[in-house]
Backbone bond lengths (Angstrom), bond angles and torsions (degrees), N, CA, C in turn:
res aa  C-N    CA-C-N  psi(-1)  N-CA   C-N-CA  omega(-1)  CA-C   N-CA-C  phi
1 X - - - 1.463 - - 1.498 108.46 -
2 X 1.346 115.75 136.87 1.451 119.78 -176.34 1.556 110.58 -71.80
3 X 1.326 114.72 139.07 1.472 121.26 177.77 1.508 109.70 -74.89
4 X 1.334 118.22 168.87 1.452 123.35 176.67 1.560 111.33 -58.19
5 X 1.337 117.91 -46.68 1.466 116.69 178.78 1.521 114.08 -61.88
6 X 1.392 114.78 -34.97 1.451 117.53 -179.59 1.548 109.29 -67.29
7 X 1.318 117.34 -44.03 1.469 120.62 -178.93 1.551 110.06 -63.73
8 X 1.391 117.20 -40.17 1.442 120.45 177.30 1.483 112.06 -63.71
9 X 1.349 116.13 -43.70 1.481 118.54 -178.18 1.528 110.87 -67.62
10 X 1.331 119.08 -36.76 1.410 120.40 177.20 1.545 111.11 -60.95
11 X 1.291 115.66 -43.59 1.479 121.39 178.87 1.540 108.62 -62.75
12 X 1.313 117.12 -46.27 1.462 120.63 -176.97 1.541 113.41 -67.72
13 X 1.343 114.45 -36.24 1.479 119.32 176.29 1.521 110.62 -60.69
14 X 1.321 115.95 -37.82 1.442 120.02 -177.32 1.551 111.11 -76.54
15 X 1.359 116.18 -45.84 1.433 118.53 -173.49 1.513 114.91 -89.35
16 X 1.365 118.48 -26.01 1.438 119.96 -170.68 1.538 111.51 -119.82
17 X 1.321 116.54 -55.12 1.468 121.29 -172.67 1.521 111.55 -56.22
18 X 1.318 116.30 -47.12 1.461 119.75 -177.22 1.521 109.85 -62.05
19 X 1.296 122.16 -33.16 1.419 125.11 -179.88 1.523 112.97 -75.30
20 X 1.346 116.18 -24.12 1.436 120.65 -175.33 1.495 113.34 -105.63
21 X 1.296 119.94 -15.17 1.466 122.91 -173.13 1.490 110.70 -55.47
22 X 1.338 116.93 127.93 1.410 122.17 -177.70 1.561 113.86 96.02
23 X 1.325 116.76 -32.13 1.451 119.53 -177.47 1.497 112.68 -73.20
24 X 1.325 116.81 -36.14 1.449 122.75 -176.91 1.476 111.35 -66.58
25 X 1.345 116.78 -41.87 1.514 118.88 178.81 1.502 107.68 -64.11
26 X 1.336 118.54 -46.04 1.452 119.53 -178.03 1.461 113.41 -64.73
27 X 1.351 117.16 -24.97 1.476 120.58 -178.72 1.486 113.82 -76.87
28 X 1.374 118.44 -14.89 1.458 120.69 -175.32 1.503 107.01 -104.23
29 X 1.350 117.45 130.52 1.423 123.65 173.73 1.540 105.65 -133.83
30 X 1.350 115.24 130.94 1.461 116.98 179.80 1.478 109.80 -76.06
31 X 1.373 114.62 161.47 1.465 121.11 -177.79 1.535 109.99 -82.60
32 X 1.336 117.50 -7.03 1.479 121.52 -177.86 1.507 108.59 -87.71
33 X 1.375 114.60 146.35 1.489 121.34 179.22 1.538 108.66 -123.47
34 X 1.304 114.42 156.04 1.452 120.49 160.50 1.506 114.78 104.46
35 X 1.316 122.60 -17.38 1.462 121.19 -176.87 1.497 113.92 -117.26
36 X 1.356 116.25 5.00 1.470 117.82 -179.50 1.515 115.10 -85.76
37 X 1.314 116.81 -172.76 1.439 120.49 -178.99 1.524 111.02 -113.92
38 X 1.333 119.00 -1.40 1.408 124.03 -176.72 1.517 110.39 -100.11
39 X 1.335 120.47 90.23 1.477 124.96 -178.05 1.536 107.37 -70.31
40 X 1.362 115.29 125.27 1.464 118.90 -178.99 1.524 115.07 -111.63
41 X 1.324 117.73 -8.33 1.452 118.98 177.99 1.544 113.90 143.52
42 X 1.300 113.01 -162.39 1.477 119.47 -179.59 1.502 110.49 -127.36
43 X 1.318 116.47 156.15 1.472 122.34 174.58 1.539 109.29 -151.80
44 X 1.312 117.28 157.47 1.468 120.50 -178.98 1.512 110.70 -61.13
45 X 1.311 116.41 145.85 1.455 121.48 175.75 1.493 111.30 -68.56
46 X 1.346 117.33 140.90 1.460 120.45 -179.92 1.499 109.99 -131.13
47 X 1.294 116.57 164.61 1.493 121.72 179.49 1.529 109.55 -56.93
48 X 1.335 116.24 132.53 1.442 120.81 178.75 1.536 115.98 90.28
49 X 1.342 114.19 -6.29 1.471 117.75 177.82 1.498 111.16 -75.57
50 X 1.341 117.36 157.42 1.439 122.25 -179.10 1.505 109.76 -81.89
51 X 1.340 117.58 114.02 1.508 123.18 -176.88 1.476 110.79 -60.92
52 X 1.315 120.06 -24.49 1.460 121.52 -176.85 1.540 111.24 -62.91
53 X 1.336 118.75 -16.89 1.439 119.28 -175.99 1.532 110.76 -105.23
54 X 1.344 117.27 15.98 1.466 117.92 174.11 1.496 110.70 -68.32
55 X 1.349 117.13 136.58 1.437 121.79 173.64 1.562 106.45 -92.95
56 X 1.347 112.00 105.86 1.497 117.15 -171.22 1.510 112.96 -71.84
57 X 1.375 117.19 -30.35 1.427 119.90 178.63 1.534 110.54 -65.84
58 X 1.360 116.47 -47.58 1.413 119.48 178.72 1.566 110.19 -65.57
59 X 1.296 116.47 -40.63 1.424 120.10 -179.60 1.537 111.02 -60.96
60 X 1.314 118.99 -37.41 1.480 123.34 179.15 1.569 108.80 -69.43
61 X 1.311 117.63 -38.10 1.474 121.37 -177.60 1.516 109.71 -69.78
62 X 1.325 118.20 -43.30 1.470 122.39 -173.77 1.497 112.83 -94.52
63 X 1.311 116.81 -6.40 1.455 121.73 -179.24 1.520 111.19 57.37
64 X 1.304 117.63 34.21 1.457 124.96 176.16 1.499 109.24 -152.75
65 X 1.327 119.30 132.67 1.449 120.34 -178.07 1.544 112.40 -60.78
66 X 1.337 115.81 132.30 1.450 123.08 176.87 1.510 110.44 -128.39
67 X 1.344 113.95 144.32 1.521 118.60 178.08 1.561 111.34 -103.91
68 X 1.303 114.67 146.66 1.448 118.88 168.53 1.539 107.41 -84.37
69 X 1.331 116.05 127.48 1.495 121.72 -176.63 1.517 111.27 -108.70
70 X 1.312 116.08 130.91 1.465 123.17 -179.06 1.531 110.79 -118.05
71 X 1.308 116.19 152.92 1.460 122.65 165.91 1.490 106.22 -105.16
72 X 1.309 116.40 121.36 1.465 118.03 -178.51 1.497 112.38 -67.98
73 X 1.284 116.07 143.17 1.454 121.86 177.10 1.518 107.57 -129.83
74 X 1.257 114.70 79.88 1.475 120.32 -175.73 1.487 110.78 -131.49
75 X 1.347 115.98 164.37 1.440 117.55 -177.30 1.519 111.39 -67.78
76 X 1.301 114.61 144.73 1.499 121.34 177.71 1.507 110.98 -105.22
77 X 1.325 114.45 154.44 1.458 119.94 158.37 1.526 106.80 -103.03
78 X 1.271 116.27 123.84 1.481 122.69 -177.29 1.524 107.36 -114.04
79 X 1.325 115.15 128.11 1.476 119.00 172.99 1.542 107.70 -113.03
80 X 1.334 115.37 128.22 1.432 123.25 172.17 1.505 110.56 -96.12
81 X 1.310 117.85 114.94 1.467 123.53 177.67 1.496 107.51 -95.84
82 X 1.348 115.15 110.96 1.476 119.65 -171.30 1.504 111.69 -112.55
83 X 1.332 115.10 118.61 1.461 121.89 -177.16 1.540 107.56 -81.65
84 X 1.358 115.81 116.47 1.451 119.89 179.77 1.525 111.27 -111.82
85 X 1.300 118.38 29.00 1.461 123.98 -178.84 1.549 109.53 -72.81
86 X 1.327 113.94 169.85 1.500 121.04 -172.07 1.499 108.61 -65.78
87 X 1.335 121.61 -33.69 1.477 121.96 -176.67 1.497 110.96 -64.70
88 X 1.358 117.82 -20.18 1.460 118.77 -178.61 1.535 110.81 -78.37
89 X 1.326 119.19 -1.33 1.468 123.15 176.10 1.508 112.64 -82.10
90 X 1.354 116.55 -9.40 1.447 118.88 -176.64 1.539 111.60 -66.41
91 X 1.314 113.68 151.94 1.490 120.46 178.28 1.492 110.73 117.75
92 X 1.346 113.37 168.59 1.508 118.57 -178.37 1.502 110.92 -69.53
93 X 1.343 114.40 153.44 1.498 118.55 179.44 1.541 111.80 -54.47
94 X 1.330 114.69 132.41 1.424 120.34 177.24 1.508 113.80 84.33
95 X 1.319 118.40 -10.86 1.459 121.40 178.13 1.491 111.60 -144.26
96 X 1.349 115.67 35.51 1.432 120.45 175.24 1.531 112.25 -77.48
97 X 1.307 115.72 -179.89 1.493 119.13 -178.71 1.537 110.56 -64.24
98 X 1.296 117.10 -35.62 1.455 119.11 -179.35 1.524 112.13 -69.87
99 X 1.356 115.66 -29.24 1.472 119.69 175.62 1.502 112.00 -67.85
100 X 1.375 113.32 -44.40 1.468 118.47 -178.11 1.568 107.90 -67.89
101 X 1.343 116.85 -39.78 1.470 119.16 175.65 1.528 113.01 -55.37
102 X 1.335 115.52 -45.14 1.472 121.36 -179.89 1.525 110.38 -62.64
103 X 1.347 117.61 -43.32 1.436 121.02 178.30 1.509 112.33 -63.37
104 X 1.332 117.29 -44.53 1.434 121.38 175.98 1.492 113.58 -61.49
105 X 1.330 117.72 -43.28 1.447 120.91 179.09 1.503 111.86 -59.98
106 X 1.339 116.49 -46.69 1.483 120.52 -178.92 1.589 110.87 -64.82
107 X 1.350 113.55 -44.46 1.484 115.51 -179.60 1.554 111.22 -61.55
108 X 1.291 115.13 -48.82 1.474 120.33 -179.52 1.490 111.77 -60.95
109 X 1.313 119.30 -44.90 1.425 123.47 178.86 1.569 111.45 -60.27
110 X 1.327 113.78 -43.01 1.448 119.29 178.39 1.526 113.68 -67.63
111 X 1.289 116.31 -44.76 1.433 120.07 -177.75 1.514 112.05 -68.17
112 X 1.318 117.74 -48.05 1.458 120.66 177.05 1.508 111.76 -62.84
113 X 1.327 117.18 -39.80 1.431 121.55 -178.51 1.526 113.21 -67.90
114 X 1.347 117.07 -34.90 1.468 121.02 174.69 1.490 112.75 -65.10
115 X 1.304 116.91 -24.48 1.481 121.58 175.81 1.485 114.64 -85.55
116 X 1.313 115.88 5.97 1.506 120.38 177.47 1.517 113.21 88.50
117 X 1.281 116.25 3.88 1.507 119.00 -178.98 1.504 108.88 -86.55
118 X 1.338 113.95 153.60 1.465 121.19 177.82 1.514 111.03 -92.98
119 X 1.286 117.09 130.03 1.492 121.93 -172.14 1.498 108.61 -121.78
120 X 1.382 117.67 121.76 1.405 122.81 173.04 1.519 111.11 -115.20
121 X 1.302 115.85 170.31 1.511 118.26 -178.74 1.500 109.22 -142.22
122 X 1.295 113.67 141.26 1.484 125.02 175.03 1.526 106.34 -117.41
123 X 1.329 118.20 113.56 1.486 121.26 -179.96 1.501 105.95 -105.51
124 X 1.347 112.46 117.71 1.446 119.69 -169.49 1.516 114.11 -120.34
125 X 1.324 117.30 129.60 1.435 124.54 161.46 1.516 106.06 -138.10
126 X 1.330 117.00 144.77 1.458 119.66 -175.26 1.504 110.28 -53.05
127 X 1.324 117.00 124.54 1.446 122.46 -176.56 1.488 115.05 87.97
128 X 1.325 117.93 -4.32 1.471 120.36 179.79 1.558 108.31 -143.81
129 X 1.312 114.64 135.40 1.464 119.16 -179.68 1.507 107.62 -144.33
130 X 1.312 116.17 127.15 1.481 123.25 175.83 1.486 108.68 -122.95
131 X 1.356 116.19 138.69 1.451 120.69 -178.19 1.485 110.56 -123.53
132 X 1.331 118.53 135.43 1.440 123.66 170.81 1.497 106.23 -112.02
133 X 1.303 118.38 109.65 1.511 122.39 -178.67 1.524 110.33 -57.63
134 X 1.360 115.42 155.23 1.474 119.79 -175.71 1.481 113.48 -62.40
135 X 1.334 116.07 141.60 1.403 124.26 174.67 1.554 112.23 -155.73
136 X 1.343 120.11 177.64 1.461 118.67 -172.88 1.529 114.06 -123.97
137 X 1.289 120.06 -19.55 1.431 123.41 -168.33 1.552 112.86 -76.43
138 X 1.342 113.89 168.14 1.441 119.65 172.66 1.536 110.46 -65.45
139 X 1.326 115.86 -38.57 1.476 119.00 176.07 1.516 111.17 -58.32
140 X 1.344 115.31 -34.56 1.445 120.21 -176.37 1.596 106.48 -68.10
141 X 1.303 117.09 -43.94 1.449 121.30 177.59 1.549 110.48 -56.05
142 X 1.287 113.13 -40.70 1.529 119.32 177.82 1.503 112.94 -66.04
143 X 1.350 114.90 -30.31 1.488 118.65 176.69 1.502 108.86 -65.64
144 X 1.346 116.91 -43.23 1.472 120.21 178.88 1.494 109.78 -61.47
145 X 1.372 116.03 -42.13 1.474 119.47 176.09 1.530 113.20 -60.34
146 X 1.279 117.07 -40.26 1.508 120.96 178.27 1.515 111.45 -65.05
147 X 1.327 117.72 -37.54 1.474 120.09 176.40 1.512 112.91 -67.98
148 X 1.353 115.18 -32.89 1.457 118.71 176.21 1.481 111.23 -66.08
149 X 1.334 118.44 -37.07 1.463 122.39 173.94 1.500 112.74 -62.01
150 X 1.308 117.32 -41.82 1.465 120.98 179.23 1.502 111.86 -64.82
151 X 1.357 118.71 -41.97 1.420 118.73 -177.51 1.450 112.45 -74.02
152 X 1.375 117.84 -24.52 1.490 119.99 174.68 1.518 111.72 -62.68
153 X 1.316 115.79 -32.59 1.503 119.91 -179.97 1.504 112.63 -82.31
154 X 1.311 119.07 -19.44 1.453 119.93 -173.90 1.548 113.71 -115.45
155 X 1.314 116.39 13.92 1.449 119.52 -176.38 1.505 112.51 -59.28
156 X 1.316 116.38 141.39 1.491 122.36 178.29 1.510 110.53 -88.44
157 X 1.341 115.46 -168.11 1.476 119.94 -178.97 1.505 112.47 -132.16
158 X 1.297 115.95 25.73 1.504 117.40 -179.54 1.536 107.57 -98.06
159 X 1.325 113.42 159.76 1.488 120.60 -177.42 1.530 107.34 -66.91
160 X 1.330 114.92 137.07 1.472 120.33 -176.17 1.556 110.11 -71.18
161 X 1.291 119.45 129.79 1.435 121.96 172.72 1.520 108.24 -93.24
162 X 1.358 116.08 97.46 1.460 119.62 -174.48 1.500 111.28 -64.18
163 X 1.349 118.08 -35.14 1.469 120.96 176.66 1.462 111.41 -59.11
164 X 1.377 117.44 -44.60 1.432 120.83 -178.26 1.525 110.70 -64.95
165 X 1.318 117.92 -35.08 1.439 123.59 179.14 1.577 109.81 -63.23
166 X 1.336 114.33 -49.14 1.474 119.49 -179.37 1.537 111.38 -67.42
167 X 1.302 116.95 -39.50 1.510 119.71 177.86 1.498 110.79 -64.80
168 X 1.335 118.52 -35.79 1.483 121.15 176.68 1.519 108.38 -64.11
169 X 1.310 119.92 -41.34 1.439 121.02 176.48 1.525 113.24 -62.76
170 X 1.325 115.79 -36.78 1.487 118.79 177.33 1.485 111.84 -67.47
171 X 1.355 119.00 -35.73 1.433 121.01 178.06 1.546 112.62 -70.76
172 X 1.319 114.00 -30.98 1.466 120.79 -177.93 1.528 111.35 -74.74
173 X 1.308 117.16 -48.28 1.433 122.10 -174.77 1.550 110.90 -85.46
174 X 1.274 117.95 89.99 1.460 122.16 -173.88 1.557 111.34 -77.21
175 X 1.360 114.94 -36.75 1.461 118.76 179.40 1.525 107.79 -99.60
176 X 1.336 115.76 158.10 1.507 119.21 -179.64 1.522 108.55 -55.96
177 X 1.347 112.64 134.39 1.480 117.27 -175.60 1.567 107.68 -147.72
178 X 1.326 112.43 171.21 1.483 118.88 168.27 1.485 104.66 -96.27
179 X 1.310 116.10 124.88 1.460 124.77 179.68 1.539 109.94 -114.60
180 X 1.312 115.53 117.75 1.444 121.78 177.19 1.492 110.30 -107.89
181 X 1.323 115.73 114.32 1.497 121.13 -179.10 1.507 109.54 -96.11
182 X 1.308 117.49 120.79 1.458 124.56 179.52 1.508 107.39 -111.14
183 X 1.315 116.22 112.53 1.463 121.74 -174.56 1.558 110.98 -163.37
184 X 1.263 114.97 163.73 1.474 118.47 170.02 1.533 109.80 -89.06
185 X 1.316 116.94 -9.55 1.455 123.14 179.33 1.599 110.73 58.48
186 X 1.320 114.39 34.13 1.431 120.82 172.40 1.561 107.75 -102.16
187 X 1.348 116.07 114.47 1.436 118.62 -174.74 1.484 111.21 168.48
188 X 1.281 120.40 -163.09 1.428 123.67 -177.97 1.528 111.68 -135.49
189 X 1.338 119.34 -169.67 1.383 123.84 -176.22 1.536 111.26 95.61
190 X 1.297 116.67 158.87 1.471 122.65 -179.20 1.522 107.73 -81.51
191 X 1.351 115.09 66.76 1.440 119.84 -173.24 1.534 115.06 -68.39
192 X 1.316 116.70 -27.50 1.476 118.31 -176.89 1.540 110.56 -64.06
193 X 1.320 118.66 -43.50 1.426 120.48 -179.46 1.564 110.53 -64.94
194 X 1.308 114.88 -39.08 1.487 119.56 176.12 1.549 109.88 -62.72
195 X 1.332 114.98 -42.24 1.447 117.70 178.57 1.541 115.43 -62.19
196 X 1.327 112.47 -38.89 1.454 117.44 -179.50 1.573 109.66 -68.35
197 X 1.311 116.83 -36.62 1.440 118.17 176.38 1.544 110.66 -64.44
198 X 1.290 114.12 -40.73 1.501 118.22 -178.38 1.521 110.48 -66.84
199 X 1.368 116.54 -42.34 1.466 119.79 -176.84 1.560 110.82 -70.99
200 X 1.309 119.98 -22.87 1.463 119.62 177.74 1.536 110.45 -67.79
201 X 1.319 117.27 -29.36 1.477 119.47 -176.14 1.538 113.11 -101.38
202 X 1.330 116.62 -22.16 1.475 119.59 -173.39 1.528 109.56 -136.66
203 X 1.287 113.54 167.56 1.490 120.78 171.49 1.528 106.13 -89.49
204 X 1.284 116.18 122.35 1.454 120.34 -172.80 1.559 109.89 -120.15
205 X 1.282 118.06 135.05 1.459 124.99 173.27 1.525 108.70 -128.82
206 X 1.330 114.81 136.04 1.480 120.16 -178.62 1.563 108.31 -110.50
207 X 1.299 115.94 126.29 1.447 124.20 169.36 1.495 109.52 -106.72
208 X 1.329 115.00 106.40 1.465 120.29 -175.88 1.541 109.70 -92.27
209 X 1.297 115.99 113.72 1.489 119.57 -175.80 1.512 107.87 -93.21
210 X 1.369 114.65 123.49 1.479 119.41 -171.75 1.537 109.41 -127.45
211 X 1.287 114.15 137.56 1.520 121.56 172.04 1.527 108.97 -112.10
212 X 1.332 114.14 155.10 1.464 120.48 176.69 1.510 112.08 -51.74
213 X 1.344 117.65 -36.47 1.435 121.19 179.52 1.505 115.10 -62.21
214 X 1.304 117.29 -19.98 1.439 121.43 177.49 1.516 113.06 -74.07
215 X 1.371 114.59 -28.77 1.462 119.08 -170.48 1.523 115.25 -114.19
216 X 1.322 118.07 -17.49 1.468 120.11 -171.24 1.540 109.14 -126.61
217 X 1.353 114.17 131.95 1.476 121.21 176.07 1.560 106.38 -96.07
218 X 1.316 116.66 113.94 1.496 118.64 -177.67 1.573 111.16 -65.72
219 X 1.284 114.11 145.00 1.516 119.40 174.76 1.529 107.69 -88.00
220 X 1.336 112.95 94.54 1.498 117.31 -178.14 1.519 111.92 -138.55
221 X 1.366 117.19 26.19 1.446 120.68 177.74 1.513 109.44 74.38
222 X 1.359 114.45 -143.94 1.462 118.90 176.68 1.495 113.17 -69.12
223 X 1.329 117.57 123.01 1.471 122.31 178.51 1.477 109.96 -130.69
224 X 1.294 115.48 158.41 1.461 121.29 173.36 1.524 107.18 -97.24
225 X 1.323 116.95 118.02 1.437 121.92 178.34 1.534 109.34 -100.47
226 X 1.335 116.84 129.15 1.449 120.73 -177.29 1.480 108.17 -121.87
227 X 1.329 115.33 132.35 1.480 119.62 173.75 1.540 106.38 -75.77
228 X 1.351 114.67 116.39 1.458 118.98 -175.56 1.551 111.29 -63.15
229 X 1.289 118.88 -26.23 1.449 121.83 -177.38 1.555 112.51 -81.59
230 X 1.331 115.19 -41.60 1.465 117.92 -173.23 1.539 111.87 -104.71
231 X 1.327 119.04 -18.39 1.475 120.98 -176.01 1.517 112.31 82.45
232 X 1.307 120.51 1.21 1.450 120.01 178.58 1.529 111.85 -67.89
233 X 1.315 118.87 136.75 1.449 123.92 -178.84 1.515 111.46 -116.21
234 X 1.343 115.54 147.19 1.476 120.32 177.90 1.553 106.60 -149.00
235 X 1.358 115.78 136.78 1.438 119.92 177.14 1.558 107.54 -91.15
236 X 1.359 116.12 126.54 1.436 121.18 -178.74 1.529 109.59 -135.04
237 X 1.368 114.74 158.42 1.429 122.60 176.26 1.526 108.16 -93.84
238 X 1.342 115.64 99.42 1.471 118.06 -174.20 1.514 114.64 -66.34
239 X 1.334 116.84 -14.75 1.473 121.91 176.73 1.514 114.30 -83.88
240 X 1.354 118.23 -10.05 1.434 122.01 -179.94 1.503 112.95 -64.22
241 X 1.363 118.65 116.52 1.468 122.61 -172.65 1.562 108.49 -57.85
242 X 1.318 118.72 -42.86 1.471 119.94 -175.27 1.540 107.62 -64.87
243 X 1.291 118.57 -42.18 1.463 123.07 177.70 1.498 110.74 -57.97
244 X 1.312 117.26 -46.15 1.464 122.93 -179.34 1.546 111.96 -63.17
245 X 1.365 115.40 -39.98 1.441 117.10 177.90 1.528 112.14 -67.77
246 X 1.367 115.33 -40.87 1.475 117.48 176.74 1.501 111.33 -63.23
247 X 1.291 116.19 -40.07 1.483 119.75 -178.37 1.536 108.94 -62.62
248 X 1.313 117.12 -43.47 1.465 122.43 -178.43 1.526 110.63 -65.62
249 X 1.365 115.43 -37.93 1.464 119.42 178.49 1.454 110.01 -69.15
250 X 1.311 121.39 -38.09 1.454 124.12 177.39 1.517 111.76 -64.05
251 X 1.334 117.29 -40.75 1.461 121.01 178.88 1.521 111.80 -66.76
252 X 1.369 116.05 -41.41 1.448 119.66 179.55 1.551 111.80 -67.68
253 X 1.351 114.75 -36.46 1.457 119.33 178.74 1.538 110.97 -66.22
254 X 1.358 113.94 -42.30 1.499 119.94 178.85 1.544 110.30 -62.04
255 X 1.337 116.78 -43.31 1.485 121.47 -178.51 1.536 107.44 -67.56
256 X 1.308 121.48 -39.31 1.410 124.10 -178.00 1.505 110.47 -65.43
257 X 1.343 117.47 -45.03 1.469 121.61 177.98 1.505 111.44 -60.57
258 X 1.385 115.39 -42.67 1.469 117.63 177.65 1.511 111.77 -61.00
259 X 1.321 117.13 -51.22 1.439 123.00 -178.14 1.532 111.99 -57.36
260 X 1.333 116.14 -45.68 1.462 119.54 179.18 1.531 112.23 -63.72
261 X 1.345 113.57 -44.19 1.461 116.68 -177.41 1.585 112.30 -65.28
262 X 1.272 114.36 -39.97 1.473 118.57 172.86 1.521 114.28 -60.44
263 X 1.310 113.79 -43.68 1.486 118.06 179.43 1.523 111.13 -63.85
264 X 1.282 116.59 -42.68 1.491 119.80 -179.54 1.558 110.52 -63.64
265 X 1.265 116.33 -32.38 1.438 122.35 179.17 1.497 113.18 -82.19
266 X 1.331 115.43 -12.28 1.493 118.56 -179.71 1.512 111.66 76.15
267 X 1.361 117.79 24.31 1.497 122.27 -175.59 1.515 108.69 -108.07
268 X 1.322 120.04 122.87 1.435 123.94 175.90 1.542 110.64 -70.49
269 X 1.344 115.91 132.22 1.464 117.43 176.47 1.475 109.88 -118.73
270 X 1.269 117.58 131.34 1.467 126.91 -178.44 1.503 111.44 -115.07
271 X 1.324 116.91 124.63 1.435 121.64 178.32 1.516 111.92 -81.60
272 X 1.301 119.70 129.79 1.448 123.61 174.08 1.521 109.24 -123.89
273 X 1.334 116.26 108.69 1.443 121.71 -177.14 1.514 111.14 -80.43
274 X 1.290 119.97 144.86 1.487 121.44 -177.70 1.495 112.59 -64.94
275 X 1.324 119.81 -23.67 1.481 122.06 -178.43 1.548 111.16 -93.77
276 X 1.327 117.04 9.40 1.465 120.88 -177.79 1.509 111.22 -94.97
277 X 1.341 115.71 144.10 1.407 119.37 173.16 1.514 112.04 -61.12
278 X 1.323 118.51 125.27 1.480 121.20 -170.51 1.499 111.35 -63.95
279 X 1.307 119.52 -44.68 1.480 121.08 179.41 1.522 110.05 -59.34
280 X 1.334 119.36 -46.32 1.436 123.64 178.83 1.542 109.93 -58.56
281 X 1.297 118.24 -45.59 1.456 120.99 179.37 1.519 112.81 -60.51
282 X 1.342 116.26 -44.34 1.466 118.42 179.49 1.530 111.82 -70.39
283 X 1.268 120.36 -35.74 1.474 121.09 173.91 1.509 110.86 -58.05
284 X 1.330 115.48 -42.40 1.447 120.79 177.54 1.528 111.55 -62.84
285 X 1.358 116.57 -40.17 1.452 119.95 178.82 1.493 110.87 -61.66
286 X 1.374 116.81 -44.43 1.457 122.86 -179.65 1.533 109.68 -61.86
287 X 1.340 114.21 -47.45 1.486 119.18 -178.43 1.495 111.29 -59.68
288 X 1.365 119.77 -41.33 1.454 123.65 179.26 1.534 110.26 -67.66
289 X 1.344 115.62 -35.63 1.468 119.42 177.77 1.468 112.45 -62.99
290 X 1.335 116.16 -41.35 1.460 121.65 179.69 1.525 112.12 -66.69
291 X 1.354 115.46 -31.15 1.477 119.02 -179.41 1.512 112.43 -73.65
292 X 1.329 116.32 -21.23 1.488 118.05 -175.14 1.532 109.95 -70.07
293 X 1.353 116.61 138.68 1.452 119.58 -179.67 1.524 108.87 -67.85
294 X 1.346 116.04 142.50 1.444 120.80 -179.44 1.545 111.58 -79.38
């Protein structure tokens, strides 16, 4: 009998992976030049460039040093950093943030693995860390899915330390890698400094998983609001105009801090809403990645 991860992966392979296969590899370009097989053109020589890649024939014709520029096409090691904290449980049944995270993790593991890249996973909740070493096969993607099921059952209720999560990824990825952080980025800790350290050594991409509950306070009169991370509860009047204004201001300030911190670290952040078609969201991520200057 097929396990839950197997059933999920079969559905995703049919609905998402087939639509994206090939696009993800083309969307990734390493920051390194000169040793690949994909020749992309010529450009003038600049200070600090490697003189070994000067095209002497073109240089002689133009009377100005020019470099041959390549896009590397080599195997990657990809680490998926998966936030399994309590706030990721928000959302409607079957389509909460943790459901979307699981789908994204399986799709990315399968797509990168089909391209010959090695994919590992770090499943993080404060006080608990599980690691799936890098691998390439379909069975390996299912192993990541099985670990996601286990952490869903054992999730704690403490506030996520985002800095600790990013530092754990830095300790784990010893060689240069592509690190994809999947999280709602709701938590505490001096995460920006940790992100900057991580981005200096690796290529880092953030996929921010967002549910309507994160951004909108429903107008339902008196409601019990619970902090998903700490379990603290408070009765509030959701129709109170002042409360709604303060809630909106808090959401906007949170988003602004996140955007500014990502920008300072040089890390692209892509929003993935729980009600969005997964294939469409990933196509948009790839398109935006291609638009970024190298």
